[in-house]
C-alpha positions as CSV (number, residue, x, y, z in Angstrom):
1,M,96.8,148.4,-213.0
2,G,98.5,151.5,-211.9
3,L,97.5,154.7,-213.4
4,L,101.8,154.9,-214.6
5,E,101.4,151.3,-215.9
6,R,98.1,152.2,-217.7
7,L,99.6,155.6,-219.2
8,R,102.6,153.0,-220.5
9,K,100.9,151.0,-221.9
10,E,99.0,153.5,-224.1
11,W,101.6,156.0,-224.8
12,F,100.9,155.6,-228.4
13,I,97.8,156.6,-228.2
14,L,98.4,159.1,-225.5
15,G,101.0,160.6,-227.9
16,I,98.7,161.1,-231.2
17,V,96.7,163.5,-229.0
18,L,99.6,165.2,-228.1
19,V,101.2,165.7,-231.2
20,I,97.9,166.9,-232.6
21,A,97.3,169.2,-229.9
22,V,101.3,170.8,-230.3
23,A,100.6,170.7,-234.2
24,R,97.3,173.2,-232.8
25,L,99.7,175.2,-230.8
26,E,102.5,175.8,-233.7
27,P,101.5,174.7,-237.1
28,A,104.5,176.6,-238.9
29,V,107.1,174.2,-237.5
30,G,105.5,171.0,-239.4
31,V,104.3,172.6,-242.6
32,K,105.1,172.1,-246.2
33,G,108.3,174.2,-246.6
34,G,108.8,174.7,-242.6
35,P,112.0,174.7,-240.3
36,L,111.0,170.5,-240.7
37,K,110.9,170.3,-244.6
38,P,108.5,167.5,-244.8
39,E,108.3,167.5,-248.2
40,I,112.1,165.7,-247.8
41,T,112.4,164.2,-244.4
42,I,108.2,162.7,-243.9
43,T,108.0,162.2,-247.4
44,Y,110.5,160.0,-248.2
45,I,112.7,159.7,-244.9
46,A,110.1,159.0,-242.7
47,V,108.0,156.5,-244.8
48,S,111.4,154.8,-245.9
49,A,112.1,154.3,-242.1
50,I,108.6,152.8,-241.3
51,F,108.8,150.3,-244.2
52,F,112.3,148.9,-244.0
53,N,111.5,148.8,-240.4
54,S,108.9,146.8,-241.6
55,G,110.9,144.2,-243.7
56,L,113.2,143.8,-240.6
57,S,110.6,142.6,-238.4
58,L,108.3,140.5,-240.5
59,K,109.1,137.1,-239.9
60,T,108.0,135.9,-243.1
61,E,110.4,132.0,-242.8
62,E,107.0,131.3,-240.2
63,L,104.5,131.6,-242.8
64,T,105.3,128.4,-244.0
65,S,103.7,126.8,-241.3
66,A,100.6,128.8,-242.1
67,L,100.8,128.6,-245.6
68,M,98.3,125.2,-246.5
69,H,95.6,126.6,-245.0
70,V,94.4,128.2,-248.3
71,K,90.7,128.5,-247.4
72,L,91.4,130.1,-244.1
73,H,93.9,132.6,-246.0
74,L,91.1,133.6,-249.3
75,F,88.1,133.9,-246.5
76,V,90.6,136.7,-244.6
77,Q,92.2,138.6,-247.7
78,I,88.6,138.7,-249.4
79,F,86.6,139.9,-246.8
80,T,89.1,142.7,-246.0
81,L,90.1,143.4,-249.3
82,V,87.0,143.4,-251.1
83,F,84.0,142.9,-249.2
84,F,85.0,145.5,-246.4
85,P,85.7,148.5,-248.7
86,T,82.8,147.4,-251.1
87,A,80.2,147.4,-247.8
88,I,81.4,150.7,-246.6
89,W,81.2,152.5,-250.2
90,L,77.7,151.3,-250.4
91,F,76.6,152.5,-246.8
92,L,78.1,155.8,-247.5
93,Q,75.9,156.2,-249.8
94,L,73.4,156.6,-247.9
95,L,75.4,159.0,-245.3
96,S,76.2,161.2,-248.0
97,I,72.8,162.8,-247.7
98,T,73.3,163.5,-244.4
99,P,75.7,166.8,-242.7
100,I,78.3,164.4,-241.6
101,N,81.3,166.4,-242.5
102,E,82.2,165.0,-246.5
103,W,86.2,164.2,-246.0
104,L,85.2,162.3,-242.8
105,L,83.2,160.0,-244.7
106,K,86.1,159.7,-247.4
107,G,88.2,158.9,-244.3
108,L,86.1,156.2,-243.3
109,Q,86.1,154.7,-247.2
110,T,90.0,155.2,-246.4
111,V,89.8,152.6,-243.6
112,G,88.0,149.7,-245.6
113,C,90.9,150.0,-248.2
114,M,93.5,149.8,-245.8
115,P,95.0,146.0,-245.4
116,P,95.0,143.7,-242.1
117,P,97.5,145.4,-239.3
118,V,101.2,143.4,-238.4
119,S,100.7,143.2,-234.8
120,S,97.4,144.1,-233.4
121,A,95.3,141.3,-234.7
122,V,98.4,139.0,-233.9
123,I,98.3,139.6,-230.5
124,L,94.5,139.5,-229.7
125,T,94.4,136.1,-231.2
126,K,97.4,135.1,-228.7
127,A,95.6,136.2,-226.1
128,V,92.8,134.4,-226.7
129,G,94.3,131.3,-227.7
130,G,93.4,131.0,-231.1
131,N,95.1,130.0,-234.4
132,E,98.1,132.3,-234.2
133,A,100.3,130.8,-237.1
134,A,96.8,132.1,-239.1
135,A,97.3,135.4,-237.6
136,I,100.8,135.8,-238.7
137,F,100.3,134.7,-242.4
138,N,97.7,137.2,-242.9
139,S,99.0,139.9,-241.0
140,A,102.0,139.7,-242.7
141,F,100.4,138.6,-246.6
142,G,97.7,141.0,-246.2
143,S,100.5,143.9,-246.0
144,F,102.5,142.4,-248.5
145,L,99.0,142.8,-250.9
146,G,98.0,145.9,-249.6
147,I,101.5,147.8,-250.7
148,V,99.4,146.8,-254.4
149,I,95.7,147.0,-253.9
150,T,95.2,149.3,-251.1
151,P,96.5,152.3,-253.5
152,L,94.2,151.1,-256.5
153,L,91.2,150.3,-253.6
154,L,91.9,154.0,-253.0
155,L,91.8,155.3,-256.4
156,L,89.2,153.6,-257.1
157,F,86.8,154.7,-255.0
158,L,88.0,158.4,-254.6
159,G,90.4,159.3,-257.4
160,S,93.4,160.5,-256.5
161,S,95.4,163.9,-255.7
162,S,94.2,166.3,-258.9
163,S,98.1,167.5,-258.2
164,V,99.6,164.0,-258.3
165,P,99.7,162.0,-261.6
166,F,98.8,158.5,-261.4
167,T,102.6,157.2,-262.6
168,S,104.5,159.5,-259.9
169,I,102.1,158.1,-257.0
170,F,103.3,154.8,-258.0
171,S,106.9,155.0,-258.7
172,Q,106.9,157.1,-255.1
173,L,105.0,153.7,-253.6
174,F,107.7,151.6,-255.3
175,M,110.6,154.1,-253.5
176,T,109.5,154.4,-250.6
177,V,107.1,151.3,-249.7
178,V,108.4,148.4,-251.6
179,V,112.1,148.8,-252.4
180,P,112.8,149.7,-248.4
181,L,110.6,147.0,-247.8
182,I,112.5,144.2,-249.8
183,I,116.1,145.4,-248.6
184,G,114.9,145.3,-244.7
185,Q,113.7,141.2,-245.5
186,I,117.6,141.1,-247.2
187,V,119.4,142.2,-244.3
188,R,117.4,140.4,-242.0
189,R,118.4,137.1,-244.0
190,Y,122.3,138.0,-242.8
191,I,121.2,139.4,-239.1
192,K,118.4,137.3,-238.3
193,D,120.0,135.7,-235.2
194,W,121.1,138.9,-233.7
195,L,117.5,140.2,-234.3
196,E,116.2,136.7,-232.8
197,R,118.7,137.3,-229.4
198,K,118.6,141.2,-229.1
199,K,114.9,141.5,-229.9
200,P,115.0,145.1,-230.9
201,P,111.4,147.5,-230.4
202,F,110.7,147.7,-234.0
203,G,106.8,148.3,-233.0
204,T,108.1,151.3,-230.8
205,I,110.6,152.7,-233.8
206,S,107.4,152.5,-236.5
207,S,105.2,154.0,-233.5
208,C,107.5,157.3,-232.7
209,V,108.4,157.3,-237.1
210,L,104.6,157.4,-237.4
211,L,103.7,160.5,-234.8
212,M,105.9,162.4,-236.9
213,I,103.8,161.7,-239.8
214,I,100.9,162.8,-237.7
215,Y,102.3,165.6,-236.4
216,T,103.2,167.2,-239.7
217,T,99.2,166.2,-241.1
218,F,98.0,167.8,-238.7
219,C,100.1,170.9,-239.1
220,D,99.2,171.0,-242.5
221,T,95.5,171.2,-241.9
222,F,95.7,173.9,-238.4
223,A,98.1,176.2,-241.0
224,N,94.8,176.0,-243.1
225,P,92.3,178.5,-242.2
226,N,89.8,177.1,-245.0
227,I,89.2,173.7,-242.8
228,D,86.7,173.5,-239.9
229,L,85.7,170.4,-238.3
230,D,82.5,170.2,-236.5
231,K,82.2,167.9,-233.4
232,F,78.5,166.4,-234.7
233,S,80.4,164.9,-237.4
234,L,83.1,163.7,-234.9
235,I,81.2,162.0,-232.7
236,I,79.1,160.5,-235.5
237,I,81.7,159.4,-237.0
238,V,83.4,157.5,-233.7
239,F,79.6,156.0,-233.0
240,I,79.8,154.7,-236.7
241,I,83.3,153.0,-236.3
242,F,82.7,151.3,-233.5
243,S,79.0,149.9,-235.0
244,I,81.3,148.5,-237.8
245,Q,83.4,146.9,-236.4
246,M,81.2,144.9,-233.8
247,S,78.4,144.3,-236.7
248,F,81.8,142.8,-239.2
249,M,83.1,141.0,-235.8
250,I,79.7,139.3,-235.5
251,L,79.2,138.8,-239.3
252,T,83.0,137.2,-239.4
253,F,81.5,135.2,-236.8
254,L,78.6,133.8,-237.9
255,F,80.3,132.6,-241.7
256,S,83.4,131.0,-239.9
257,T,81.1,129.2,-237.7
258,R,78.5,127.8,-240.3
259,N,78.2,123.9,-240.0
260,N,79.8,123.7,-243.5
261,S,82.6,126.1,-242.8
262,D,85.0,123.6,-241.9
263,F,86.7,126.1,-239.1
264,T,87.4,125.4,-236.2
265,P,87.3,127.2,-233.2
266,A,90.8,128.4,-233.4
267,D,90.6,129.6,-237.0
268,T,87.1,131.1,-236.0
269,V,89.8,133.8,-233.4
270,A,92.0,134.4,-236.2
271,I,89.3,135.4,-238.7
272,I,87.6,137.6,-236.7
273,F,90.6,139.8,-235.5
274,C,92.5,139.8,-238.9
275,S,89.0,140.3,-241.7
276,T,88.4,143.4,-239.1
277,H,91.5,145.3,-238.2
278,K,93.0,148.0,-240.3
279,S,96.8,148.8,-240.0
280,L,97.8,152.2,-239.0
281,T,101.7,152.1,-239.9
282,L,100.6,151.0,-243.5
283,G,97.7,153.6,-243.9
284,I,99.0,156.9,-242.8
285,P,102.4,156.8,-245.0
286,M,99.8,155.8,-248.2
287,L,97.3,158.0,-247.7
288,K,100.7,160.7,-247.3
289,I,101.6,159.4,-250.8
290,V,98.6,158.6,-252.8
291,F,97.2,162.2,-251.3
292,A,99.7,164.4,-251.7
293,G,98.9,167.9,-252.2
294,Y,94.9,167.4,-250.5
295,E,94.8,170.0,-248.0
296,H,92.2,167.6,-246.7
297,L,94.3,165.3,-245.7
298,S,94.1,165.9,-242.0
299,L,90.5,164.9,-241.9
300,I,90.5,162.2,-244.3
301,S,93.1,160.6,-241.7
302,V,90.9,161.1,-238.9
303,P,88.6,158.1,-238.9
304,L,91.8,155.4,-239.5
305,L,93.4,157.4,-236.4
306,I,89.6,156.8,-234.4
307,Y,89.7,153.1,-235.6
308,H,93.2,151.9,-234.6
309,P,92.6,152.6,-230.9
310,A,88.7,151.5,-231.4
311,Q,90.2,148.4,-233.0
312,I,92.4,147.8,-229.6
313,L,90.0,149.0,-227.2
314,L,87.3,146.6,-229.0
315,G,89.4,143.6,-229.2
316,S,90.7,143.3,-225.7
317,L,87.3,143.8,-223.9
318,L,86.2,140.8,-226.0
319,V,89.1,138.8,-225.3
320,P,87.4,137.1,-222.2
321,T,84.1,136.4,-223.8
322,I,85.6,134.8,-227.2
323,K,88.1,132.9,-224.7
324,S,85.5,131.5,-222.9
325,W,83.1,130.6,-226.1
326,M,86.7,128.8,-227.3
327,V,87.4,126.6,-225.1
328,S,83.5,125.6,-224.5
329,R,83.7,124.7,-228.3
330,Q,86.9,123.0,-227.8
331,K,85.9,120.5,-225.2
C-alpha cells in the first residue's frame, strides 16, 4: 500500500492530530464565546447532526435476522456495559495511588462506560468472516442502549459537572441525541430506496463533525493556563489502553470458546470485537454534554481518542490470526 493510499485510509486519525495542533496554535477561535460560538454550534447543532446521521444510517430493518440469538446478545451487552466499566473501576482503585494524571485516569473510566461502535466492530467481524448479522445487531442495539445507560454509568462512576444539574443533562441528551436519532430513523423509512441506491458517506460526515467537536474541546484546554499534561502519564495511558484491549479480547475468546458456551467460531469473532470496542462517535458528544463546564474535559477525552485508533490498529493486526483460527475450527 502506497503512502498516499495509507494517508487517505487513515485520514480521520490524521485529522484528530491536525485539529489538536490547530487548537494549540490558536485556541481563541474555538473557545466558548469565541468566533465559532461552540456553545451553540457544537453543543446543539453538531451533536444533533451526528445523531440524526446515525438515525439515517442505522439499518434497523436488518436486525430481525439476528434477533433470536439472545444468549450472544446478552453476553456482549453485559460484558461491554456492566463487566467492562466495573473492571476498569476496580483497576483504577490500584492506579489511583500512582503519579498518573488523575484526569487521564477518569478518562479511562469514561472509556469503560462507552457503548460499542456502529462501524469498526462490524467491519473487522466481516473481514474475518464472522457472524456479521450478530455484529450489526449488537453494534446498533448497543448504541441505542448506550444513549440511556452510558450517561448513567458516567454519573455513577464519575459524578456530574457541578455547574450542570442532573435534569438539565438528561433534557439536553433527549433533545440532542434521542430526538435527532428518532427523526433520522423516521426519515430513513421514507427515503430508504434512495439511500440504498446512492449510499451517502454517513461515516465521513459523522467523522468531520466529530473533528469539529474535538477541535473546540481542545481549544478550551489550551486556552486554560492551569491545565498541564505530563508525557509520562500519556505514555503509561497508551500502554494501559493496549493492555486492556488485548486482555479483554483474550478474556472474551476464552469465555466464548468454553465447551458449554454453545457459540460457533463465527459467533466468537463477533463477540471478541463487539465486546471490546468502544464508540468515539457517540462517546465524545456525550462527554461534552455530561461534563459541560469541566475545565479538564479534554484530558478526560484523551483516553477515548487513543482507544479509538488503538482498537482499529490492534483489530486489523489480529484479523489474519483470528481468521486462520476460525477456518481451522470450522473444518
